[in-house]
C-alpha positions, 0 to 999 in steps of 0.5 A: 500500500505504498502508493496510497502513502505517496498519493496522500503525500502528493495530495497534501503537497498539492493542497499546501501549494494551493493554499500558498498560492491563494495567500500569495496571489489573492483575487483583486477584489479591490477593483470592485470597490472603485465605483461612481457616486450617485448623490441624492437629496435627503429624501433619496431623489437623484441629484448628480452622478459622479464618474470614477477617477478613470472616467468610467460610469460604474455604480455599485449594484445592490440586489435589493435595488434590482428587479428580481425578474432580471436576476432570474432571467440572467441566471437562466441564460448565463448560469442556471446552477449558480446557487449550487456550484462552488465557482465552476459548474463541471456539468456546464463545462462538459456540456460546453465542450461537447456542444463546441466539439459537435459544432466544430467551433466554440459555441459556449465557454461554460463560464459561470457567473463567478468565472466571468467575475474573475475575468472582469477583475483581471481581463485576459485573452480568451485562451485555455491557460486563461480559462484555468486561471479563471477557474482557480480565481472562481474558487478563491472568490467563492471562498471569500464572498457570499453568492449574493456578494458575487452576483452584486460584484458581477453586476457592478463590473459587467461591460455595457459599451464604452465607459458604461459598466455595471447594470445600474449605469447601463439602466441610467444611460439607456433607460434614464432610471434605475434598474428596480423595474424593467420590462421584458425587452429591457431585460433582454437587452441588458443580458445581451449587451455584455456578451458583445458590448461594442457590437450591440451598443444601441447608441452606435449599432442599433442593428447589432443591439436588436439582433442580440436582444432578439436572440436572448428573447428567443432563448428565454422563450425556449426555456419557457420563461416567456410565452409567445405573446410576451416574446413577440412584444419584447422583439418589436419594442422600441430600441433605446438610443442611449441619449439619457444623461446622468443626473447633473444637478447641484454641481458644487454641493454634491462634490462636497457631499461626495468628498472622500466617499466612494459609492452612493451618498445621501446628502443633506440637500433638499432638491426642491429648494436647491432647484428654486435657489439655482433658478433664483441665482440665474435670474438675478445674475442675468439682471445684474449682468457684467459677468456677475455671479451669485452664491448662496447657502441655506443651513438648518440650524439644529443639525447644521445640515446644508439644505441648499448650496449654490456655488455659482449662478451658472458655469457659463459665466466666468468663474462659474466652475468655482464653488464660490461659497468656498472662496475667501472674500472680504466679508465687509460689515457682516462680522459687526454683530459678533464684535458687539456680541463680545462686548455684551458678553464682557459687560462693556456694552448693551443694546441701549448703550450710547457710543460715539459716532464721531471722527476718530484716529487709531494711530495711523488708521482712521475709519470713516462711515460709508456715507461719510457722515457722523451722527454723534452719540448713538445707541449700540443697537442703532449703530449695528442696524445702520452699520456705522463703521466708527462705533464698530471699530471702537468696539473692536478696539475695546475687545482687541482684534487679536482676541476677536480673530482667535475667537472666530478661528476657534468657532470654525471661521478663521479670518485670512489676514492679507500680506502673509499669514504671520501678520497680526489682525488689526482694527480693519477686521471690523470692516472686512479687512480679512478674507472669509468664505460664505461657508464660514459666515454660515457657521457664524450666523448658524451659531447666532441662531443656536444660542451662540454655539458654533458647529461645523456644517454637515453635507451628508444625511448620516451626520445630522444626528451626530451634529445635533447632539454635539455641544459645539464651541461657545461663541457667545452667551445665549443672552447676547445671541438673543440681543443681537438677533433682536437688533438685527430683526429690527433693521430697516427692511429692503426697499419694497419689502414690509418688515416681517413682523408686520406681515402675517406668516412671513419669516422673521429675518434677522439680517446684516449686509456687507460691502467690501472695499471697492464694491468687490463683494456684496453680502447679506447674511441672516437667521430666518426661523430655523435657518441661517442664510448667506448670499454673496454677489460679485464677480469671480475675478474680484473686479469692482462693481461701483455702487453695488452694495450688499443692501442693494444687490444681496439683501433682496436675494436673501429675503427671496431665499428665506421665503422659499426656504420657509415654503419648502422646509416648513419652518418660516415662523418657528420657535426661534422667531419669537419677538421681544419688546421693540424697545430694548431696556435702558442701559444702567450704570457703567453701560450707559455709555460705551466710553465713560469720560472718553468724549472726543474734543469739542471745538468752540471756535470756529463753530461748524459751518461758520463764515470768517472774515480775514480781509484788511481792516482800515488798511491793516491786516486782520489778526489771526484767529485764536482756536478754542476747544475743550477736551481731556488734556492738551489739544493739538490743532490742524487746518487741512491736516497741517499743524497750527502755529502757537502765539507767545502765550501758547495758544493755537492761532491760524492766519488764512492765506486765501479765501475758501473752505477749510477743515479745522481739527482738534485732536487730544492725547488719546487720538480722539478727533473732532473737525469742523468745516468753515469758509474764509472770506476776504483773505489775501485782499488789499482792502 
């Protein structure tokens, strides 16, 4: 019985070699993981298909999303014993060899679904060695995957002509929908195509496609799967042309949702609102003209889910391929609410605190109001509602620009300081002197509507519950957030729009506009019900658009977007729109003025808009004017920016050399400045 021993040894050696080969050369299953993405909205409506990195349309197949009738017909034609064999169907293999021998040519290769899957993973020439390798690979695949997983992998990789692979991609391309319900003629075509994908493509070779479909129909009829009437109907049905485009909506937002994910993605977007806002952006971009783009975001505050994101009005307008919600731009005055919120938290101000809107110099920086007018003492609430610049810079000077910039960065909205990353943030930050994206502004305004908690935006539906439960970063106290919202709700509504509080069922919008230096960026951002909304209008190349402000261009878009969000998302009023007293409580004690005992100088002479005579009197030159004022400490005097002389007593004196208008300024030791404009008559005349 020595031969038995040698046979056992040989069998053990063969088994060991097989196991070693299996370990050393595993099947390349990873190719099946490289698939296209189909991004849907939060309710599963298709938005956009994204091809693989090598530009193939290949979607992951899942049996529960495929018409079961197709699966039955496929197995009847391709692999009747699929559920019973272990990768290689020996009965089918013998039958294929016998049939081919009788016919004198290859009639059937005898490949199982599993063997075909192995060939799809590793394409090889159709030779006998290749067939042996496929058989070995089939056993490997069967040892690693279930039958259902093998079938799904096969239906993911099957070629359907050109760059179309897999059943789902073919169904979308040829029929314009998924393969969950298929007719008999569609089933026959989808079975016939992979057998000769380039010869039977309906879009390029309709005759070949028709012949292949008829052959499969006849086979299903012979197998008793179709009766004569159904078979005839399938043979004569209209042949698809392959002109159905894959869904391609919400281009920028879907790219963000699919980032870092392979396969299907359920986004947080609402397809109805997305479509409305895309149309709104196109409409306003056409109205604005001059290559103007429009970008906007709508964020659900409780979950931070992005419900709509328009990266550009159109890819046909210059810069439209860029996602302009992710491009850093000067935010203009949109950061002012957060400056005042910090002063509220510090206890240095309240909505009714008086703050000076007067000319003031901060070292070399001298801000001016947009309209170049000053209003004297105003309430903080008025300063914010009317976007006064000097009070905002005063408030930022109090809290410190470095601290403010650091706080915004911790909240997820880091200001980008120009001229290098190491430059210190300055007071110009209050007026938009830093770069910020629309997404980052949305983070801040969502925090304003969420009791001051800042959290990141989310783009995929599976992240919403986690973000709802997250604590976030405390940007401001709930009390300060509510005070800021109340102030912004009472800001003047855009032209032609009645304030929401006076309109039944209208969304109550707390908003702030912004315009960057040189009219390059127009902004509107706000909170409406449970939603934070940000709108940007401008040119993608940053070119100026003279006279176009946030209030004029972006604010009307914001109000329209809020209306549509309220309609589609059903949260126009909501618990977050509670109205409080129109008149804020009177500030007490230390909060009565923002700068206690810190008034700008008061000019006593010359008075504002005075006309001064400086001609000769009785043939003698008139004496110089003695300037007078009061303030804290010594005052320095300037006329049209030039220092005034002093007389022997140390008093400031001014001798005009010509007639005309002059600007007289007084500056105290702290840099506070006041100015008046006067007119001089008679200067330079001989009498």
